[in-house]
N, CA, C and O atoms as a CHARMM CRD file, in Angstrom:
* protein
*
  292
    1    1 UNK  N     15.03100  -5.30400  27.60400 PROA 1      0.00000
    2    1 UNK  CA    15.09400  -5.07700  26.20000 PROA 1      0.00000
    3    1 UNK  C     15.55700  -6.33200  25.48300 PROA 1      0.00000
    4    1 UNK  O     16.51800  -6.96900  25.91400 PROA 1      0.00000
    5    2 UNK  N     14.90800  -6.68900  24.42200 PROA 2      0.00000
    6    2 UNK  CA    15.29100  -7.88100  23.66600 PROA 2      0.00000
    7    2 UNK  C     16.47300  -7.55100  22.77200 PROA 2      0.00000
    8    2 UNK  O     16.54400  -6.47800  22.17200 PROA 2      0.00000
    9    3 UNK  N     17.39200  -8.49300  22.69700 PROA 3      0.00000
   10    3 UNK  CA    18.58500  -8.29800  21.87000 PROA 3      0.00000
   11    3 UNK  C     18.48800  -9.16400  20.62700 PROA 3      0.00000
   12    3 UNK  O     18.54900 -10.39100  20.70300 PROA 3      0.00000
   13    4 UNK  N     18.33900  -8.51700  19.49000 PROA 4      0.00000
   14    4 UNK  CA    18.31300  -9.22800  18.20700 PROA 4      0.00000
   15    4 UNK  C     19.70000  -9.15200  17.59600 PROA 4      0.00000
   16    4 UNK  O     19.93600  -8.39400  16.65500 PROA 4      0.00000
   17    5 UNK  N     20.61500  -9.94600  18.14100 PROA 5      0.00000
   18    5 UNK  CA    21.99800  -9.85800  17.69900 PROA 5      0.00000
   19    5 UNK  C     22.25800 -10.59600  16.39600 PROA 5      0.00000
   20    5 UNK  O     23.23700 -10.30400  15.70800 PROA 5      0.00000
   21    6 UNK  N     21.38500 -11.56300  16.04000 PROA 6      0.00000
   22    6 UNK  CA    21.62700 -12.28100  14.78700 PROA 6      0.00000
   23    6 UNK  C     20.79100 -11.67000  13.66100 PROA 6      0.00000
   24    6 UNK  O     19.56300 -11.63200  13.73600 PROA 6      0.00000
   25    7 UNK  N     21.47100 -11.19600  12.62300 PROA 7      0.00000
   26    7 UNK  CA    20.72000 -10.61200  11.48900 PROA 7      0.00000
   27    7 UNK  C     20.02400 -11.69400  10.68300 PROA 7      0.00000
   28    7 UNK  O     20.44000 -12.85300  10.67700 PROA 7      0.00000
   29    8 UNK  N     18.96700 -11.30000  10.00900 PROA 8      0.00000
   30    8 UNK  CA    18.25300 -12.24300   9.14800 PROA 8      0.00000
   31    8 UNK  C     19.06100 -12.54500   7.90800 PROA 8      0.00000
   32    8 UNK  O     19.76400 -11.68800   7.37200 PROA 8      0.00000
   33    9 UNK  N     18.94500 -13.77000   7.47000 PROA 9      0.00000
   34    9 UNK  CA    19.60000 -14.11500   6.20700 PROA 9      0.00000
   35    9 UNK  C     18.77600 -13.53800   5.06300 PROA 9      0.00000
   36    9 UNK  O     17.57600 -13.31600   5.22700 PROA 9      0.00000
   37   10 UNK  N     19.39600 -13.28600   3.89900 PROA 10     0.00000
   38   10 UNK  CA    18.65100 -12.71000   2.76900 PROA 10     0.00000
   39   10 UNK  C     17.52700 -13.61300   2.27000 PROA 10     0.00000
   40   10 UNK  O     16.58200 -13.13400   1.64300 PROA 10     0.00000
   41   11 UNK  N     17.61900 -14.92000   2.54300 PROA 11     0.00000
   42   11 UNK  CA    16.59100 -15.85300   2.07200 PROA 11     0.00000
   43   11 UNK  C     15.37400 -15.88500   2.98200 PROA 11     0.00000
   44   11 UNK  O     14.33900 -16.43900   2.61200 PROA 11     0.00000
   45   12 UNK  N     15.48400 -15.29700   4.17000 PROA 12     0.00000
   46   12 UNK  CA    14.40500 -15.32700   5.13700 PROA 12     0.00000
   47   12 UNK  C     13.46800 -14.14700   4.89500 PROA 12     0.00000
   48   12 UNK  O     13.91100 -12.99900   4.88200 PROA 12     0.00000
   49   13 UNK  N     12.16500 -14.42300   4.70200 PROA 13     0.00000
   50   13 UNK  CA    11.18800 -13.37900   4.41700 PROA 13     0.00000
   51   13 UNK  C     10.19800 -13.29700   5.56500 PROA 13     0.00000
   52   13 UNK  O      9.81000 -14.31800   6.13300 PROA 13     0.00000
   53   14 UNK  N      9.78500 -12.06600   5.90900 PROA 14     0.00000
   54   14 UNK  CA     8.72900 -11.91900   6.89800 PROA 14     0.00000
   55   14 UNK  C      7.38500 -12.15100   6.21400 PROA 14     0.00000
   56   14 UNK  O      7.24800 -11.92200   5.01200 PROA 14     0.00000
   57   15 UNK  N      6.41700 -12.59500   6.96400 PROA 15     0.00000
   58   15 UNK  CA     5.11600 -12.88800   6.35800 PROA 15     0.00000
   59   15 UNK  C      4.44200 -11.61500   5.85100 PROA 15     0.00000
   60   15 UNK  O      3.73100 -11.65600   4.84600 PROA 15     0.00000
   61   16 UNK  N      4.65300 -10.48300   6.53100 PROA 16     0.00000
   62   16 UNK  CA     4.06800  -9.23700   6.05500 PROA 16     0.00000
   63   16 UNK  C      4.70300  -8.79800   4.74600 PROA 16     0.00000
   64   16 UNK  O      4.01100  -8.31800   3.84800 PROA 16     0.00000
   65   17 UNK  N      6.00400  -8.95900   4.63500 PROA 17     0.00000
   66   17 UNK  CA     6.69700  -8.58900   3.41100 PROA 17     0.00000
   67   17 UNK  C      6.27300  -9.44100   2.22800 PROA 17     0.00000
   68   17 UNK  O      6.09800  -8.93600   1.11900 PROA 17     0.00000
   69   18 UNK  N      6.10900 -10.72100   2.46600 PROA 18     0.00000
   70   18 UNK  CA     5.68900 -11.62600   1.40100 PROA 18     0.00000
   71   18 UNK  C      4.25900 -11.31300   0.97600 PROA 18     0.00000
   72   18 UNK  O      3.96300 -11.26500  -0.21800 PROA 18     0.00000
   73   19 UNK  N      3.37500 -11.10100   1.93800 PROA 19     0.00000
   74   19 UNK  CA     1.98200 -10.78500   1.61900 PROA 19     0.00000
   75   19 UNK  C      1.88000  -9.47500   0.85000 PROA 19     0.00000
   76   19 UNK  O      1.10500  -9.36800  -0.10100 PROA 19     0.00000
   77   20 UNK  N      2.65500  -8.48700   1.25500 PROA 20     0.00000
   78   20 UNK  CA     2.65500  -7.21100   0.55100 PROA 20     0.00000
   79   20 UNK  C      3.17900  -7.33900  -0.86800 PROA 20     0.00000
   80   20 UNK  O      2.64900  -6.72400  -1.79300 PROA 20     0.00000
   81   21 UNK  N      4.22500  -8.14000  -1.03500 PROA 21     0.00000
   82   21 UNK  CA     4.78500  -8.33700  -2.37200 PROA 21     0.00000
   83   21 UNK  C      3.78800  -9.05200  -3.27700 PROA 21     0.00000
   84   21 UNK  O      3.61200  -8.66600  -4.43300 PROA 21     0.00000
   85   22 UNK  N      3.14700 -10.07400  -2.76900 PROA 22     0.00000
   86   22 UNK  CA     2.16200 -10.81900  -3.55800 PROA 22     0.00000
   87   22 UNK  C      1.00700  -9.90900  -3.95300 PROA 22     0.00000
   88   22 UNK  O      0.60400  -9.88800  -5.11600 PROA 22     0.00000
   89   23 UNK  N      0.47900  -9.16900  -3.01000 PROA 23     0.00000
   90   23 UNK  CA    -0.62900  -8.25300  -3.29300 PROA 23     0.00000
   91   23 UNK  C     -0.20900  -7.16800  -4.27200 PROA 23     0.00000
   92   23 UNK  O     -0.96400  -6.82000  -5.18000 PROA 23     0.00000
   93   24 UNK  N      0.97000  -6.64300  -4.09300 PROA 24     0.00000
   94   24 UNK  CA     1.46900  -5.61000  -4.99400 PROA 24     0.00000
   95   24 UNK  C      1.64200  -6.10400  -6.41600 PROA 24     0.00000
   96   24 UNK  O      1.23700  -5.43300  -7.36500 PROA 24     0.00000
   97   25 UNK  N      2.24900  -7.29000  -6.56900 PROA 25     0.00000
   98   25 UNK  CA     2.42000  -7.86500  -7.90700 PROA 25     0.00000
   99   25 UNK  C      1.06600  -8.09600  -8.58100 PROA 25     0.00000
  100   25 UNK  O      0.88300  -7.75200  -9.74800 PROA 25     0.00000
  101   26 UNK  N      0.12300  -8.67700  -7.84600 PROA 26     0.00000
  102   26 UNK  CA    -1.18100  -8.97400  -8.44100 PROA 26     0.00000
  103   26 UNK  C     -1.92800  -7.70100  -8.83700 PROA 26     0.00000
  104   26 UNK  O     -2.44200  -7.60000  -9.95100 PROA 26     0.00000
  105   27 UNK  N     -1.98600  -6.74500  -7.93700 PROA 27     0.00000
  106   27 UNK  CA    -2.71100  -5.51000  -8.24900 PROA 27     0.00000
  107   27 UNK  C     -2.05300  -4.73900  -9.39100 PROA 27     0.00000
  108   27 UNK  O     -2.73100  -4.26200 -10.30100 PROA 27     0.00000
  109   28 UNK  N     -0.74200  -4.62300  -9.33500 PROA 28     0.00000
  110   28 UNK  CA    -0.04100  -3.88300 -10.39000 PROA 28     0.00000
  111   28 UNK  C     -0.20200  -4.57300 -11.73700 PROA 28     0.00000
  112   28 UNK  O     -0.43900  -3.91300 -12.74800 PROA 28     0.00000
  113   29 UNK  N     -0.07600  -5.88900 -11.75700 PROA 29     0.00000
  114   29 UNK  CA    -0.22300  -6.61700 -13.01600 PROA 29     0.00000
  115   29 UNK  C     -1.61100  -6.46200 -13.61200 PROA 29     0.00000
  116   29 UNK  O     -1.75600  -6.21900 -14.81100 PROA 29     0.00000
  117   30 UNK  N     -2.61800  -6.60100 -12.78300 PROA 30     0.00000
  118   30 UNK  CA    -3.99100  -6.51200 -13.27000 PROA 30     0.00000
  119   30 UNK  C     -4.32300  -5.09300 -13.73600 PROA 30     0.00000
  120   30 UNK  O     -4.92400  -4.91000 -14.79400 PROA 30     0.00000
  121   31 UNK  N     -3.93200  -4.09300 -12.94900 PROA 31     0.00000
  122   31 UNK  CA    -4.26900  -2.71200 -13.29600 PROA 31     0.00000
  123   31 UNK  C     -3.50400  -2.24400 -14.53400 PROA 31     0.00000
  124   31 UNK  O     -4.09900  -1.70000 -15.46400 PROA 31     0.00000
  125   32 UNK  N     -2.19600  -2.45400 -14.54600 PROA 32     0.00000
  126   32 UNK  CA    -1.38200  -1.97500 -15.66800 PROA 32     0.00000
  127   32 UNK  C     -1.75100  -2.68900 -16.95800 PROA 32     0.00000
  128   32 UNK  O     -1.95900  -2.04500 -17.98700 PROA 32     0.00000
  129   33 UNK  N     -1.83300  -4.01100 -16.91100 PROA 33     0.00000
  130   33 UNK  CA    -2.15900  -4.74500 -18.13800 PROA 33     0.00000
  131   33 UNK  C     -3.61400  -4.56200 -18.54900 PROA 33     0.00000
  132   33 UNK  O     -3.93300  -4.64000 -19.73500 PROA 33     0.00000
  133   34 UNK  N     -4.50300  -4.31900 -17.58300 PROA 34     0.00000
  134   34 UNK  CA    -5.87700  -3.98600 -17.93400 PROA 34     0.00000
  135   34 UNK  C     -5.94500  -2.67200 -18.70200 PROA 34     0.00000
  136   34 UNK  O     -6.69300  -2.54600 -19.67100 PROA 34     0.00000
  137   35 UNK  N     -5.15200  -1.69000 -18.25700 PROA 35     0.00000
  138   35 UNK  CA    -5.09300  -0.41200 -18.96600 PROA 35     0.00000
  139   35 UNK  C     -4.49500  -0.59500 -20.36000 PROA 35     0.00000
  140   35 UNK  O     -4.99800  -0.03300 -21.33300 PROA 35     0.00000
  141   36 UNK  N     -3.42600  -1.37900 -20.45600 PROA 36     0.00000
  142   36 UNK  CA    -2.82400  -1.62900 -21.76400 PROA 36     0.00000
  143   36 UNK  C     -3.79100  -2.37900 -22.68600 PROA 36     0.00000
  144   36 UNK  O     -3.81600  -2.13900 -23.89300 PROA 36     0.00000
  145   37 UNK  N     -4.57600  -3.27700 -22.11600 PROA 37     0.00000
  146   37 UNK  CA    -5.59500  -3.97000 -22.90400 PROA 37     0.00000
  147   37 UNK  C     -6.66600  -3.01800 -23.39600 PROA 37     0.00000
  148   37 UNK  O     -7.14700  -3.14100 -24.52200 PROA 37     0.00000
  149   38 UNK  N     -7.03800  -2.07200 -22.55500 PROA 38     0.00000
  150   38 UNK  CA    -8.01100  -1.05800 -22.97400 PROA 38     0.00000
  151   38 UNK  C     -7.44800  -0.22700 -24.12400 PROA 38     0.00000
  152   38 UNK  O     -8.14000   0.03200 -25.10900 PROA 38     0.00000
  153   39 UNK  N     -6.16200   0.19600 -23.99200 PROA 39     0.00000
  154   39 UNK  CA    -5.53500   0.95800 -25.06500 PROA 39     0.00000
  155   39 UNK  C     -5.47200   0.15400 -26.36100 PROA 39     0.00000
  156   39 UNK  O     -5.77900   0.67500 -27.43300 PROA 39     0.00000
  157   40 UNK  N     -5.07700  -1.10100 -26.26400 PROA 40     0.00000
  158   40 UNK  CA    -4.99300  -1.94800 -27.45400 PROA 40     0.00000
  159   40 UNK  C     -6.36700  -2.15200 -28.06100 PROA 40     0.00000
  160   40 UNK  O     -6.50700  -2.14900 -29.28400 PROA 40     0.00000
  161   41 UNK  N     -7.39100  -2.33100 -27.22400 PROA 41     0.00000
  162   41 UNK  CA    -8.74600  -2.49600 -27.72300 PROA 41     0.00000
  163   41 UNK  C     -9.24300  -1.26100 -28.46000 PROA 41     0.00000
  164   41 UNK  O     -9.90200  -1.36900 -29.49300 PROA 41     0.00000
  165   42 UNK  N     -8.92600  -0.09600 -27.92700 PROA 42     0.00000
  166   42 UNK  CA    -9.31300   1.14800 -28.59500 PROA 42     0.00000
  167   42 UNK  C     -8.57800   1.29500 -29.93100 PROA 42     0.00000
  168   42 UNK  O     -9.17000   1.70300 -30.93000 PROA 42     0.00000
  169   43 UNK  N     -7.31600   0.96600 -29.93800 PROA 43     0.00000
  170   43 UNK  CA    -6.51100   1.08800 -31.15100 PROA 43     0.00000
  171   43 UNK  C     -6.95300   0.09800 -32.23300 PROA 43     0.00000
  172   43 UNK  O     -6.99100   0.43400 -33.41700 PROA 43     0.00000
  173   44 UNK  N     -7.28800  -1.13600 -31.80600 PROA 44     0.00000
  174   44 UNK  CA    -7.67100  -2.17900 -32.76200 PROA 44     0.00000
  175   44 UNK  C     -9.15600  -2.17700 -33.09200 PROA 44     0.00000
  176   44 UNK  O     -9.58000  -2.85100 -34.03100 PROA 44     0.00000
  177   45 UNK  N     -9.94000  -1.43900 -32.34300 PROA 45     0.00000
  178   45 UNK  CA   -11.36500  -1.34500 -32.62300 PROA 45     0.00000
  179   45 UNK  C    -12.19800  -2.49800 -32.10900 PROA 45     0.00000
  180   45 UNK  O    -13.31300  -2.70600 -32.58800 PROA 45     0.00000
  181   46 UNK  N    -11.69500  -3.25200 -31.15200 PROA 46     0.00000
  182   46 UNK  CA   -12.48200  -4.34200 -30.56600 PROA 46     0.00000
  183   46 UNK  C    -13.35100  -3.76400 -29.45200 PROA 46     0.00000
  184   46 UNK  O    -13.06200  -2.67700 -28.95300 PROA 46     0.00000
  185   47 UNK  N    -14.40000  -4.46200 -29.05800 PROA 47     0.00000
  186   47 UNK  CA   -15.23100  -3.95900 -27.95500 PROA 47     0.00000
  187   47 UNK  C    -14.39500  -3.72300 -26.69200 PROA 47     0.00000
  188   47 UNK  O    -13.46800  -4.48000 -26.40400 PROA 47     0.00000
  189   48 UNK  N    -14.72700  -2.68500 -25.95700 PROA 48     0.00000
  190   48 UNK  CA   -13.92900  -2.24000 -24.81400 PROA 48     0.00000
  191   48 UNK  C    -13.71200  -3.34600 -23.77900 PROA 48     0.00000
  192   48 UNK  O    -12.59200  -3.51900 -23.29900 PROA 48     0.00000
  193   49 UNK  N    -14.72700  -4.07500 -23.43600 PROA 49     0.00000
  194   49 UNK  CA   -14.61800  -5.10500 -22.41300 PROA 49     0.00000
  195   49 UNK  C    -13.66300  -6.23000 -22.77800 PROA 49     0.00000
  196   49 UNK  O    -13.03600  -6.82100 -21.89900 PROA 49     0.00000
  197   50 UNK  N    -13.54700  -6.53200 -24.06800 PROA 50     0.00000
  198   50 UNK  CA   -12.68000  -7.62400 -24.50200 PROA 50     0.00000
  199   50 UNK  C    -11.21600  -7.26900 -24.25800 PROA 50     0.00000
  200   50 UNK  O    -10.46400  -8.07800 -23.71500 PROA 50     0.00000
  201   51 UNK  N    -10.81200  -6.07400 -24.65300 PROA 51     0.00000
  202   51 UNK  CA    -9.43000  -5.64900 -24.45200 PROA 51     0.00000
  203   51 UNK  C     -9.04900  -5.59900 -22.98900 PROA 51     0.00000
  204   51 UNK  O     -7.96200  -6.03200 -22.60600 PROA 51     0.00000
  205   52 UNK  N     -9.94300  -5.07300 -22.17300 PROA 52     0.00000
  206   52 UNK  CA    -9.67300  -4.97900 -20.73900 PROA 52     0.00000
  207   52 UNK  C     -9.58000  -6.37300 -20.12300 PROA 52     0.00000
  208   52 UNK  O     -8.67300  -6.63600 -19.33300 PROA 52     0.00000
  209   53 UNK  N    -10.49200  -7.25700 -20.46700 PROA 53     0.00000
  210   53 UNK  CA   -10.49700  -8.61000 -19.90600 PROA 53     0.00000
  211   53 UNK  C     -9.23600  -9.37300 -20.28500 PROA 53     0.00000
  212   53 UNK  O     -8.62700 -10.03000 -19.44100 PROA 53     0.00000
  213   54 UNK  N     -8.84500  -9.28700 -21.54800 PROA 54     0.00000
  214   54 UNK  CA    -7.63600  -9.98600 -21.98200 PROA 54     0.00000
  215   54 UNK  C     -6.41100  -9.40200 -21.28200 PROA 54     0.00000
  216   54 UNK  O     -5.54300 -10.15100 -20.83200 PROA 54     0.00000
  217   55 UNK  N     -6.33100  -8.09300 -21.18700 PROA 55     0.00000
  218   55 UNK  CA    -5.22100  -7.45400 -20.50400 PROA 55     0.00000
  219   55 UNK  C     -5.13700  -7.83100 -19.03500 PROA 55     0.00000
  220   55 UNK  O     -4.04900  -8.08200 -18.51600 PROA 55     0.00000
  221   56 UNK  N     -6.28400  -7.87000 -18.36200 PROA 56     0.00000
  222   56 UNK  CA    -6.29600  -8.23700 -16.95000 PROA 56     0.00000
  223   56 UNK  C     -5.87900  -9.68600 -16.74000 PROA 56     0.00000
  224   56 UNK  O     -5.16900  -9.99700 -15.78300 PROA 56     0.00000
  225   57 UNK  N     -6.31300 -10.57100 -17.62500 PROA 57     0.00000
  226   57 UNK  CA    -5.90700 -11.97700 -17.50900 PROA 57     0.00000
  227   57 UNK  C     -4.40800 -12.14400 -17.75000 PROA 57     0.00000
  228   57 UNK  O     -3.74000 -12.90000 -17.04300 PROA 57     0.00000
  229   58 UNK  N     -3.88400 -11.43500 -18.75000 PROA 58     0.00000
  230   58 UNK  CA    -2.44600 -11.49500 -18.99800 PROA 58     0.00000
  231   58 UNK  C     -1.66900 -10.91900 -17.81400 PROA 58     0.00000
  232   58 UNK  O     -0.63300 -11.46000 -17.42700 PROA 58     0.00000
  233   59 UNK  N     -2.16200  -9.83500 -17.24800 PROA 59     0.00000
  234   59 UNK  CA    -1.50400  -9.23800 -16.09200 PROA 59     0.00000
  235   59 UNK  C     -1.50300 -10.15700 -14.88100 PROA 59     0.00000
  236   59 UNK  O     -0.49600 -10.26300 -14.18000 PROA 59     0.00000
  237   60 UNK  N     -2.62200 -10.81900 -14.63200 PROA 60     0.00000
  238   60 UNK  CA    -2.69500 -11.74800 -13.50100 PROA 60     0.00000
  239   60 UNK  C     -1.76500 -12.94000 -13.72100 PROA 60     0.00000
  240   60 UNK  O     -1.08700 -13.38400 -12.79500 PROA 60     0.00000
  241   61 UNK  N     -1.73700 -13.45500 -14.94900 PROA 61     0.00000
  242   61 UNK  CA    -0.86100 -14.58800 -15.25100 PROA 61     0.00000
  243   61 UNK  C      0.60700 -14.18400 -15.10200 PROA 61     0.00000
  244   61 UNK  O      1.40500 -14.93800 -14.54500 PROA 61     0.00000
  245   62 UNK  N      0.96100 -13.00700 -15.59400 PROA 62     0.00000
  246   62 UNK  CA     2.33500 -12.53300 -15.45600 PROA 62     0.00000
  247   62 UNK  C      2.70700 -12.29900 -14.00100 PROA 62     0.00000
  248   62 UNK  O      3.83100 -12.59400 -13.59300 PROA 62     0.00000
  249   63 UNK  N      1.78500 -11.77700 -13.22300 PROA 63     0.00000
  250   63 UNK  CA     2.04400 -11.54500 -11.80200 PROA 63     0.00000
  251   63 UNK  C      2.24900 -12.86100 -11.06300 PROA 63     0.00000
  252   63 UNK  O      3.14000 -12.97100 -10.22000 PROA 63     0.00000
  253   64 UNK  N      1.43300 -13.85200 -11.37500 PROA 64     0.00000
  254   64 UNK  CA     1.59300 -15.15700 -10.73000 PROA 64     0.00000
  255   64 UNK  C      2.93100 -15.77500 -11.10700 PROA 64     0.00000
  256   64 UNK  O      3.58900 -16.38900 -10.26800 PROA 64     0.00000
  257   65 UNK  N      3.33700 -15.61900 -12.35900 PROA 65     0.00000
  258   65 UNK  CA     4.64000 -16.11800 -12.79000 PROA 65     0.00000
  259   65 UNK  C      5.75900 -15.43700 -11.99100 PROA 65     0.00000
  260   65 UNK  O      6.66500 -16.10800 -11.49600 PROA 65     0.00000
  261   66 UNK  N      5.69600 -14.10100 -11.86500 PROA 66     0.00000
  262   66 UNK  CA     6.73300 -13.38200 -11.11300 PROA 66     0.00000
  263   66 UNK  C      6.73700 -13.77900  -9.63800 PROA 66     0.00000
  264   66 UNK  O      7.80400 -13.90000  -9.03600 PROA 66     0.00000
  265   67 UNK  N      5.57600 -13.98000  -9.06000 PROA 67     0.00000
  266   67 UNK  CA     5.49200 -14.40200  -7.66100 PROA 67     0.00000
  267   67 UNK  C      6.16600 -15.74800  -7.48500 PROA 67     0.00000
  268   67 UNK  O      6.94600 -15.94000  -6.55200 PROA 67     0.00000
  269   68 UNK  N      5.86900 -16.67400  -8.37200 PROA 68     0.00000
  270   68 UNK  CA     6.47000 -18.01500  -8.27700 PROA 68     0.00000
  271   68 UNK  C      7.98100 -17.94800  -8.47200 PROA 68     0.00000
  272   68 UNK  O      8.72800 -18.62600  -7.76700 PROA 68     0.00000
  273   69 UNK  N      8.42600 -17.14700  -9.40700 PROA 69     0.00000
  274   69 UNK  CA     9.85300 -17.05300  -9.70300 PROA 69     0.00000
  275   69 UNK  C     10.63100 -16.35100  -8.59400 PROA 69     0.00000
  276   69 UNK  O     11.67800 -16.84600  -8.17700 PROA 69     0.00000
  277   70 UNK  N     10.14700 -15.21500  -8.11100 PROA 70     0.00000
  278   70 UNK  CA    10.87600 -14.43400  -7.13000 PROA 70     0.00000
  279   70 UNK  C     10.79200 -15.00000  -5.72100 PROA 70     0.00000
  280   70 UNK  O     11.77500 -14.96700  -4.98100 PROA 70     0.00000
  281   71 UNK  N      9.63400 -15.51800  -5.34400 PROA 71     0.00000
  282   71 UNK  CA     9.46200 -15.98800  -3.98000 PROA 71     0.00000
  283   71 UNK  C      9.68600 -17.48700  -3.84100 PROA 71     0.00000
  284   71 UNK  O      9.67800 -18.01400  -2.72900 PROA 71     0.00000
  285   72 UNK  N      9.88200 -18.16800  -4.94600 PROA 72     0.00000
  286   72 UNK  CA    10.18000 -19.59300  -4.89600 PROA 72     0.00000
  287   72 UNK  C      9.05200 -20.43800  -4.32800 PROA 72     0.00000
  288   72 UNK  O      9.29400 -21.48700  -3.73200 PROA 72     0.00000
  289   73 UNK  N      7.83500 -19.98800  -4.50900 PROA 73     0.00000
  290   73 UNK  CA     6.67900 -20.73800  -3.98300 PROA 73     0.00000
  291   73 UNK  C      6.29700 -21.87700  -4.88900 PROA 73     0.00000
  292   73 UNK  O      5.35000 -22.60700  -4.59600 PROA 73     0.00000
């Protein structure tokens, strides 16, 4: 049996955890902000695709910002 007697430091990330966090941030940002863009587009009367596209771009940009800030990449 392998003995893992030394605990990981809080700064040490597993590759699966990092990949999951990156994917989660990107998907959540794109989906949530895309929906908010659709709502804003409906409210403001702009064509549907414009609101969704702007929302998705803002969501992706925000997700990339959070990834860089939280993971220190």
